[in-house]
N, C-alpha and C positions, 0 to 999 in steps of 0.2 A: 504493500500500500504506500502510495506517495503522499508525503506530508509536506505540502508547500507552505503551510501557514505557520510553521514553527518559527521562521525568521520573520521579524516584524520591522516596521519603520523605526521603532525605538532602537532596535539593534543596529540599524543602518547609520544612526547618528551618534554612534559611540566609538571612541578611540580611533584605531587604524581605519575602520570602515568609513568614518567621517572624512578622514584625510583622502581616502580612496575616492569618495564621492566628489570632493572638491577637485581632485585631479581629473576625474572623468568629465566634469563640467568644463574645466579649463581646456582639456583636450578637444571637447566638442566645439568650444568657441574658436580655438585655433583652426580646427578643421573647417569651420564655416568660412573664416577669413581666407584660408587657402583655396577653398572652392570658389569663392567670390572672385578673387584675383585671377585664378586660372580660367574661369569662364569669361571674364572680361577680356583677358588676353586672347583667348581663343576666338571670341566674337570679333575683335578688331582684326585679327589675322585672317579670319574668314572673309572679310570685306576686301582683301587684297586681290588683284586680278590673277595672282599666281595660285590662289586657293580655289581650285575647281572641284566640282563633284566628280565622282567616279562611277563606273558601271558596277552593278550588283546583280548577282545571279537571281536573287529572289525579287528585289524591288523592280527589276526590269520587266517582270512578267505578271506581277499581282496588281489589281486595281488600287487606285488611291481612294481611301475612305476617310471621311471626317469623323474621327473618334475622339475629338477634344474633350468631350464630356467624361470619357474614361481617363484620358491622359492627364487632364488638368484637374477637374473636380474630383475625379477618382483618386488622383495622387494625393490631394489634400485630405480627402476622407481616409485614405489608407494611412497617412501620417498620423492623423488624429486617433484612429483605431489602434495603430501600432503603439502610440504613446500610452493609450489606455491599457493595452495588453501588458506592456513592460511594467508600468507603474502599479498594476494590480498584483504583480508578483515581486515583492520587495527584494527577494534574493537574486533576481535576474537583473536588477537595475545597473549595478556597477559594470558587469561584463557587457551588457547590451550597449550602454552608452559608449564604452571604450571601443567596442567592436565597430559600432556605427561611425565613431570619429575616425578610426583607422580606415574604414571603407571610404569615407569622404576624402581623406588626405591622399590615399593611394589613387583614387579616381582623379583627383585634381592633378596629380603628377602625370598621369597618362594623358589627360586632356591637354596638358601643356606641351606634349612632345611633338605630335604629328597633326597637321591641320589640313583637313579635307573639307571642301565646301559641302554644305548640306544639300541633299537631293533637291533638284529644282521643283519637283512636284509636291514638296512637303506641305502639309496642312499647318498654317501659321495660327498662333493663338488669336482669339477674338478680342473683344473690347470690354468684356465684363470685368467685375472685381477680381475674380479668381484668375482670369486670364492675365490681368495686369500684375497681380502678385506673382504669378508663374513666370512672366517675362522679367520682372524685377529681380527675381531670384536666379535668373539665367538657367532655368532647368532645361531649356531646349537648345542651349548653345553647345555644351560638351557632347561629343559623339561617342568616343570610346572610353569606357564601356557603358552600357545602358544602366543608369541608376534605377529606372523604373523596374527593370528585370532583376537586377542584382541585389538590391536592398531587401525586397521581400524574401528572396532565396536565402540571404544571410540570416534573416530573422527565423526562417524555418529551421536552419541549422542550430540556432541558439535554443529554440523551443522543441528540439527534436524528440525529447522524451514525452511530449504531449501530442499524441497522434493527430487529434482534431485540429490543433494549432498548426502542426507541421503540414498537413494536407491542405488546409485553407491557405497558408502562406505560399506554398508551392503553386497552388491553383492561381492565386493572385499574381504571382510572378509570370505564369503562363499567359494570363489575360493581358497583362501589360505588354508582354513580348509581342503578342499578336497585334495589339492596338498600335504600338509605335512602328511596327513594320507596315501595317496597312495605311497608316498616316504618313509613311515615308519620312519620318523624322529621325530615324536611326537606320544605319546600314545593317545588313544581316550579321556581319561580324561583330558589331557592337552588342547585339542581342544574344547571339549564341555563345559569345565569350563570357558574358556576364555571370552565369552560374559558376563557371570554373574560377573566375576571378573572386567571386564571393566565397567559394570554398577555400581558396588560398588565403584570403584575408582572415577567414575564420580560424584556419590553422595557425596563422601568425599571431592572432589575438590570443589564442589558447596558450601559445608559447610565451608571449609577453606578459600576460595577466593570468597566471595559473591560479592564484588564490581566488580571484574574482570568478574565474570559470568554475572552479570547484564549488564555490558558494552558489552559483547559479543552478547547479544540478539538484534535483529534488532529493530530500532525505528519505531513506527507505525505513519504514517502520511497520 
């Protein structure tokens, strides 16, 4: 029997765990700054005439479908539900925040390396509130690798011992993968590489934060 309620928020704000929480939040802040500047750099680079789109085995044959309601509103809803999921399980907070921060930093690094123009048939964000927030956060600028696909897969690995969470998060990753391909806002390599990148980041996070990872696992009783 899994006892996830033994560890409480009171335990999280004690001694070394409090220091770990502060460091997790700091890492998350640094990760956001890294992503912001990487996306801004990538966006400016994409405007150069030397940054052209390339052919893609899948995008060249599938129709273009406007799925912004999934890609934009769905992404914000997934973030909100993901935060609720993490914070409803206090023992998972430290490792989850650090793994997410590591994911963001590594993705920012890859975004900064090679610059390819976005596919010309891509569906651009609209003019609503969520579209404006999405554009401000530069979610559609970085191409490799797909955050829509990779982040839910990373969280599925974090919650692997909870089957219904695992399957729901993997399914969400799949839905986002199909959506960003049909909307032509990611190349197929960005999408198909994302789960492998997420798994590698998960393995690195386990190595860097072993105590937090051990804490995130359910106690057996």
